[in-house]
N, C-alpha and C positions, 0 to 999 in steps of 0.2 A: 318399720312402716314403709311400704312401697310408695315412692313419690316420683315416679318417672312420668314425664310429660313430653309431648311431641309437638313440634311446630313444623309446618310444611311450607316450602317456598316454591312456587307461588301458592298462596293460601286460598281456601274455599273453592276449589275447582273440581269439576267432574271430568273434564277432558284436558289433556296436556300433550304438547308436541313431543314426539318420541326422541328426537335427535337434539333436543336442548337439555340443559341441566334439569335434573329432577332430584331436588335436595330436601332431605329431612334433617332437622336439628333436634337432637334428643337431649333432655335435661334430667338429671337425677339430683334432687335436692337433699337427700339423706346422706350426710357425710359418713354415717355408719356403714353405708353400702359402697359409695365410690372411693372411700378411703382405704379399702381393702387391697391386699396384694393382687397383682395381675388383673386389675379391673379393666374390663372392656365392655362397651355397649354391643348389643346383638341386633341385627336387622334380618328377619326372615322374610324374604321376598317370595310371594306366592302368586299363583294365577287367580283369576276371579272366583274360582270354586274353592280356594283355600289349599290347593296342592302346593307343596314346597318346591320352589325352583332353585333357590340358593340361600345359604346362610352366610351373612357378612358380619365381620367384627371390626371394630375400630376402637382405639384407645381414647382417652380424654383429649379433646382437641387442644393443640398447643396454644398456650396463652389463656386458657380458661381453667376453671377448677372442677367443673362438673358437666361439661357439654360434649356431645359427640356429633359428628357430621357425616352423613351418608349421602353420596351422590350415586343414585342407582340407574342413571340414564344409559350408561354403556351396557349394562346388563339387559335392560328392558328393550333396547332398540333391536336386539337380536330376534325379537318375537313379532316384528312387523316387517312386511315387504311392500308390495304394491299390488293393485288390481287393475287390469286393463285387458280388453279383448277387442281387437280391431273389427271383429265380426259382430259386435253387439248390435242387436236390433231392438232391444227393450232395456228399460232401467234395471240395473242389477245391484245386488249387495256387494260390499267390499270387505269380506271377512278377514282377508290377509293384511289389511291396512290398519287394523285396530287390535288392541289387546288390553283386557281388563286385568288389574292386579290388586293385590293387597300387600301392605307392609306392616309386619308385626314386630314390636320392639321389646327388648329385655336387656339383660346384662349377665356377665359372668365374672367370678372372682375366686380367689382362694384365701383362706383365713391365715395362711402362713406362706412364707416364700416358697416352700417345697410341698405345700399341701395340695390335695386334689382340687381341681376346678369344680366349682358349683355354678350351675346355670339356672337362671330364672327367665323364662321366655313368655311371650304372649301377654306382657303387662299392659301394653297399649297397642291397638291395631287400627290402621287406617284402611278403610274399604271404600268401594264405589268409585274408584278412579280408573279411567281408561286413557291409554295413550293412542295417538294416531300418527301416521307416518309423515309428520311435518318436521321441517327444520327451519325455524324462523331465524331471520337475521338478528344479530345481537341486540341492536337498538329496539327492534320490535318486541323481542322477547322480554326485555327489561320492563316494558309496560304491558305485558301480556294480559289480555282480557278475553276470556273464553266466549263472552257474548258476541265478539266480533266474528266468531267462527261456528259456534254451536247454534243451530236453528231451533231454539227452545221456545216454548210459549211464553216463558218469563222474560225473554230477551226483547219482546215487542218488535220483532222483525228487523233487528239491527244486524244480524249475522249475514255474511256474504257467502256465495258459493266459493269453493276452495280454488281460487285463482287470483293472482295479482294483476291480471290483464282485465281491467274493468271497462275497456272501450274496444271490444272485440270486433274486428272486421273478418269476415269469413267468406271464402269463395263458395258458391252455391253447390259445387260438386265435392266439397271437402267434408270428410267425417270429423266430428268433434263431440266432446263430452263436457258436461258440468258435473262436479262432485259436490255433495252436500253432507256435512257432518250434522246429523239431525236426531239421532237417538230415537227413532220411530215417530218423530213429531211431524215429518213431512209425509203426507199421503199422496200428493200429486204435485206435478209442476204444470201449471196452466200456461199455455202459449197463445199469445195474441200476435197474429201476423199483420203486417202493414203492406198494402192498404186494406186487406180484408182477410178474414179466416181465423179460426181458433182451433185449438187442440188441447187435450188434457193427457198427460203422461202419468200413469200410475207408478208410484215409487214403493218398492218393497220395504217392509219394516226392517229394522236393524240399526246399527250405529252409524254407518256411512254408506252412501249409495252413489253410483255414477249414472248419469242420465244422458242418452244420446241426443244431441241438439244440432247436428249438422245435416249432411245429406242422408245420414242414417236415422234421423228423427222419425219416430213411428208415424206413419201416414204420409211422410214426405213433406217437403216445403212447397207450398202452392206456387204455381207459375205466376210471375209478376211481382213476387215478394221483394220488397226493398229493405225491410228490417223486421225483426220480431223480438218480443219481450217474453222472458221466462220468469214466472212468479211461483215461488214455493208456497204451498198451502197445506193446512192440516186437514183432518177428516171432516171438520166442520166448515171448511171453505174459507177459513181466515188465513191471511198472509202471515207467515212465520219467519220470513227472511227477506233480504233485499232482492228486488227484481233485477234481472240481468238482461241487457239489450244487446242484440247482435245485428250488425249492419252487413248486408250482402255486399261483398267486394266484387264488382263486375269489371275490374280493370283487365284489359286484354294483354296477352303477351305472345310473341311468335315462338318462344322457347318452350320446351317440354316442362311440365310441372313436377315438382318434388315436394312432398309434405313431410315435415319432421314432427314426430310426436315425442314428447319428453315429460319425464316426471318433474313436476314443479315443486317449489319450496313448501307448498301446503299439502302435498300428498296426492294431488290430482294429476291427470295427464293432459297437458295443453298441446295445441297444434300450431304450426307456423308453416306457411307456404313459401317456397322459393321457386320463382317462375321467371327468373332472368337468366343470364349466361351460366351454363353448367359445363364444367370440364371434368373429364375422368382420366385419371392416370393410374398406372400400376407400378408399385415398388417391388422389384424382383430381388429376392435373396437366393444366393447359390452357395453350396458347399461342394468342394472339389477334392478329389484325391488323385495321386499320380499312379497311373496304371502301367503295366508292362505291355508295350505295343508289339513286341516280337512274337513270332509264331515259328515253332519248330516243324520243318517239313521232313518227315521220316524218309521219303523216297529220294529226294534230291539232297538230303543231308544239308539243309540250309536253315539258318536262324535269322529271319529278317521280318520286315513289316511292310505293309503297303499304305497308300495314302488314305485308305478308309479306316485305318486303325485309330482308336482314341488313346492318346497318351495322357491327356487330362480328361478325367471322367467326372461328370456331375452326379453325385449321389443324393443330393437334396436340392430341390428347387421349389420355391414358394413365392407366390405373388399376393400382394395386398392391394385392394382397390382403394384409391384415394380420390375423393370427389370434392371439387370446389363448387360451392353453391352461392348464389346471389339472390337476395330478396328484392322485391319491389320497394318503392319509397316507403319510409317509416314515419310514424308520428313520434314525438318525444316520449309519450307514454309507452309506446311499443319498444322504443330503444332502451328505456329503463327496465322493462319487464324481461327483455330478451337476454339479459345477463343470466337469468335462471336457466336458459337453454345451454349456455356454455358451461355452467356449473353442474348440470344435471348428471347423475350417475347412470341413468337409463334413458337411452335415446333410440328411436326406431325411425327408419326412413321408408316411405312408400312412393315408388315411382312406377307402379304397375305390379311390383312385388314388394312384400313387406320384408325388410331386412333390419337386423340389429346393427347399429353403428356406434362408433365412439367419436367424440369431438376431438379434433387435433388442435384447433385454434386455442392458444393459451393466453392471449391478451385480448382485452375488450375495452374499447373506448365508447363511453356512453355519450352520444352526440346530442347536441341541442341546435335548434334553428337559429339562435343568435350567433352561434359560431359557424354553423354549416347550413346554408339555405335549404339544401335538400341532401338526404343521405339514405343509404340502405345498409344491409348487413351482408358481409362476405365472410364465409367460414369454410373450413375444411373438415370433412368427416372421413372416417375409414370404416370399412365393413369389419365386423367383429370376427368373422370366420375367414381365415386365409384360404387361398386356393393352392393346393399342393400337387406337384407333378409326380410322375413315376420315379421310383427309386431303382437305379440300375447299378 
């Protein structure tokens, strides 16, 4: 009698962060099955349509008599990336940031030590689960509750947009986005400008969407706006997630501005402006070979060189741009959030031209006002594509 059962951790979810543990515990209660030779549990990982991606096997977990453990997160995370377009002018879907999957379980064994392996698959199947490109910190993941992230009608508006920066200051000329994990529950984001003005941004159906809310907001930000609030609503006009308020940052600076855009821990792209002292340096790398500087003169029968000859010749020269950026003064909440910038695997810089960059700064002190009355963020970035000179 087949008696295989499945437990999933975390339980009862529709959406899971892709880069955290995704663990299934499988139990077989029939000793006539798990007591056979070469017994192993089988996990068939499939896409949302049921197409096989990979077949995994595991023996009975050490210390137990009839349980198997599968952690399929490293497999699934290969099927999500990120979605962002600096030129967005309307809300867009994020199909690369999500992936629906199925996990189907069974087992295999042989009736003798050298007998052929017999497989039984598809005994129990978990369906209807989707991962999105989030990587929660360990403590947050231990108490994971999808209602904090999924804007579903059953969540009664408790879910937030996908950012941990919940007190956003934004320069009026900076582009910015909000990301919503909504499973087609959000039809629009209604915007209320202060002191006056409203707008409604249509949100495409799908699992996850990004909504422009900076200088790229559809219709623009009205002149004189000091703040505005974005509220996610369903097709019936009911609120299905937490409202998000943006305060216009009108601080002036004599320095040129640089905006950094980065993939945050929740799978969205956040922005941070650096508008204080900026320094640009170039790290030069050279490779040299020893050349023969002598030249044979057939007429004069001389073998000599002149001062214009190269004895040491550079055959490889490459420069990498290294930029030091400084932000304006920060709040404690911003200082906590900006750790995500230094940990982000994808960062872009806009200073008139959009460039891919990598963070060089490897240490981060999260400052507080009780220790430091006023503080900002200084960090180094390097452009991702080096500048190569001629090879001679």
